[in-house]
C-alpha positions as CSV (number, residue, x, y, z in Angstrom):
1,M,34.4,50.4,-26.6
2,G,37.5,48.7,-28.1
3,N,40.8,48.5,-26.4
4,S,42.5,50.8,-29.0
5,Q,39.9,53.5,-28.5
6,K,40.3,53.2,-24.7
7,S,44.1,53.5,-25.1
8,V,43.7,56.7,-27.1
9,Y,41.7,58.2,-24.2
10,K,44.3,57.1,-21.7
11,I,47.2,58.5,-23.7
12,A,45.5,61.8,-24.2
13,A,44.6,62.0,-20.5
14,V,48.3,61.3,-19.5
15,G,49.3,64.2,-21.8
16,I,46.7,66.5,-20.4
17,F,47.6,65.7,-16.8
18,A,51.3,66.0,-17.6
19,A,50.6,69.5,-18.9
20,L,48.7,70.3,-15.7
21,V,51.6,69.1,-13.6
22,F,54.0,71.2,-15.6
23,V,52.0,74.4,-15.4
24,S,51.2,74.0,-11.7
25,N,55.0,73.7,-11.0
26,L,55.4,77.2,-12.5
27,I,53.4,78.6,-9.6
28,S,56.0,78.6,-6.9
29,I,57.9,80.4,-4.2
30,P,61.7,79.7,-4.2
31,I,63.3,79.1,-0.9
32,P,67.2,79.4,-0.7
33,V,69.0,76.4,0.9
34,A,72.2,76.5,3.0
35,I,74.5,74.7,0.5
36,G,73.6,76.9,-2.5
37,D,70.7,74.8,-3.6
38,V,67.1,75.9,-4.0
39,S,63.9,74.5,-2.7
40,R,60.4,75.8,-3.4
41,I,56.8,75.8,-2.2
42,H,54.7,75.0,-5.3
43,L,51.4,73.5,-6.5
44,G,52.8,70.7,-8.7
45,N,52.2,67.9,-6.1
46,I,48.5,68.6,-6.1
47,F,48.3,67.6,-9.7
48,C,50.7,64.7,-9.3
49,L,48.3,63.3,-6.7
50,L,45.3,64.1,-8.8
51,S,46.9,62.2,-11.7
52,G,47.2,59.1,-9.4
53,F,43.6,59.4,-8.3
54,V,42.1,59.8,-11.8
55,L,44.6,57.7,-14.0
56,G,45.7,55.1,-11.5
57,P,49.2,54.1,-10.6
58,V,50.8,53.8,-14.0
59,G,49.0,56.5,-16.0
60,G,49.1,58.9,-13.0
61,G,52.8,58.1,-12.4
62,L,53.6,58.8,-16.1
63,A,51.7,62.1,-16.1
64,A,53.4,63.2,-12.8
65,G,56.8,62.1,-13.8
66,I,56.7,63.6,-17.3
67,G,55.2,66.9,-16.3
68,S,57.6,67.4,-13.4
69,A,60.7,66.3,-15.4
70,L,59.7,68.7,-18.2
71,Y,59.5,71.5,-15.7
72,D,63.0,70.6,-14.5
73,V,64.4,70.5,-18.0
74,T,63.1,74.0,-18.7
75,N,64.6,75.4,-15.4
76,P,68.4,75.8,-15.2
77,A,68.3,75.4,-11.5
78,Y,66.8,71.9,-11.7
79,I,67.9,70.5,-15.1
80,A,70.4,68.1,-13.6
81,S,67.7,66.7,-11.3
82,A,65.3,65.9,-14.1
83,P,65.9,62.1,-14.1
84,F,65.5,61.9,-10.3
85,T,62.4,64.1,-10.5
86,F,60.8,61.8,-13.1
87,V,61.3,58.7,-10.9
88,F,60.4,60.4,-7.6
89,K,57.2,62.1,-9.0
90,F,56.2,59.0,-10.8
91,L,56.4,57.2,-7.5
92,L,54.5,60.0,-5.7
93,A,51.5,59.5,-8.1
94,A,51.9,55.7,-8.4
95,V,51.8,55.1,-4.6
96,C,48.8,57.4,-4.4
97,G,47.2,55.5,-7.3
98,W,48.0,52.0,-5.8
99,V,46.4,53.0,-2.5
100,A,43.4,54.8,-4.1
101,Y,42.7,51.9,-6.4
102,A,43.1,49.2,-3.7
103,R,40.1,46.8,-3.4
104,Q,38.6,48.0,-6.8
105,Q,37.9,51.5,-5.3
106,E,39.5,53.2,-8.4
107,G,39.8,56.5,-6.6
108,A,36.1,56.6,-5.5
109,N,36.6,56.2,-1.7
110,H,37.2,59.6,-0.1
111,K,38.7,58.2,3.2
112,L,41.0,55.9,1.2
113,N,42.0,58.8,-1.0
114,I,43.2,60.7,2.1
115,C,45.4,57.8,3.0
116,A,46.5,57.5,-0.6
117,A,47.5,61.2,-0.8
118,A,49.4,61.0,2.5
119,A,51.2,57.7,1.5
120,G,52.2,59.2,-1.9
121,S,53.4,62.4,-0.3
122,L,55.4,60.6,2.4
123,A,57.0,58.3,-0.2
124,Y,58.1,61.3,-2.2
125,M,59.4,63.2,0.8
126,A,61.5,60.1,1.9
127,L,63.1,59.9,-1.6
128,Y,63.6,63.6,-2.0
129,L,65.2,64.1,1.4
130,S,67.4,61.1,1.0
131,K,68.7,62.4,-2.3
132,A,69.3,65.8,-0.8
133,F,71.3,64.2,2.1
134,V,73.4,62.0,-0.1
135,Q,74.0,64.7,-2.7
136,G,75.1,67.2,0.0
137,L,77.7,64.7,1.3
138,L,78.9,63.8,-2.2
139,I,79.6,67.4,-3.2
140,G,81.8,67.6,0.0
141,S,79.6,69.9,2.2
142,E,80.1,69.7,5.9
143,L,77.6,67.5,7.7
144,G,76.1,70.5,9.6
145,A,75.4,72.4,6.3
146,V,73.9,69.2,4.8
147,L,71.6,68.8,7.8
148,V,70.5,72.4,7.6
149,A,69.8,72.1,3.9
150,V,67.9,68.8,4.4
151,A,65.9,70.5,7.3
152,T,65.0,73.4,5.0
153,K,63.9,71.0,2.3
154,A,62.0,69.0,4.8
155,A,60.1,72.1,5.8
156,T,59.2,73.1,2.3
157,S,58.5,69.6,1.2
158,G,56.2,69.1,4.2
159,I,54.3,72.3,3.4
160,N,54.0,71.1,-0.2
161,A,52.7,67.7,1.0
162,I,50.1,69.3,3.3
163,I,48.9,71.7,0.6
164,A,48.8,68.8,-1.9
165,V,46.8,66.4,0.4
166,V,44.3,69.1,1.5
167,I,43.6,70.3,-2.0
168,S,43.9,67.2,-4.1
169,V,41.4,65.0,-2.2
170,P,38.4,67.3,-2.6
171,L,39.6,68.3,-6.1
172,C,39.6,64.6,-7.0
173,A,35.9,64.3,-6.0
174,V,35.0,67.3,-8.2
175,V,37.1,66.1,-11.2
176,R,35.8,62.5,-10.9
177,A,32.2,63.8,-10.8
178,A,32.7,65.9,-13.9
179,L,34.4,63.0,-15.7
180,K,31.5,60.7,-14.7
181,R,28.9,63.1,-15.9
182,S,30.7,63.4,-19.3
183,H,31.0,59.6,-19.6
184,L,34.8,59.9,-19.7
185,L,35.6,58.3,-16.4
186,D,34.9,54.8,-17.6
187,K,37.1,55.4,-20.6
188,L,40.0,56.2,-18.3
189,Q,39.7,53.5,-15.7
190,R,41.8,50.4,-15.8
191,G,40.8,47.4,-17.8
């Protein structure tokens, strides 16, 4: 198969996974935060991680970043955060992909995938909570209110991370098996 045909498959897959990330972000439970902000428990991170597993660090990062940023742009509560969301979710999937693709495993090693999902989720949480802390201080909130807001976001982000790791790793195995049977997996792999 030529490189241009393989590129078409990769671009289409990034679009499909970005759409999955977008739609899965719609399934959420909003949680009010102390300084007037909102956090939420949602299913978006599952598909961000799955993007990293299937498409690798760059393709998965693009799908996760684009889908999540599009969600933010369509939601007035999050529109100002869209650029940060693009970068943070890109890195969530990219870290997952880098670990899952280490030593030419290309997302096929179940134990490595658990580590990959945890690493991506932890990287995202560190970025997200750091932004929340700095943003709270920059808008002039009292340190106590900022810490309560960050603690609330840490709890919801932790729940999201646990849900994402627990669901994305076995879902990865199922999706990879289906892609392999349909002869699409080799068209999406690096190279």
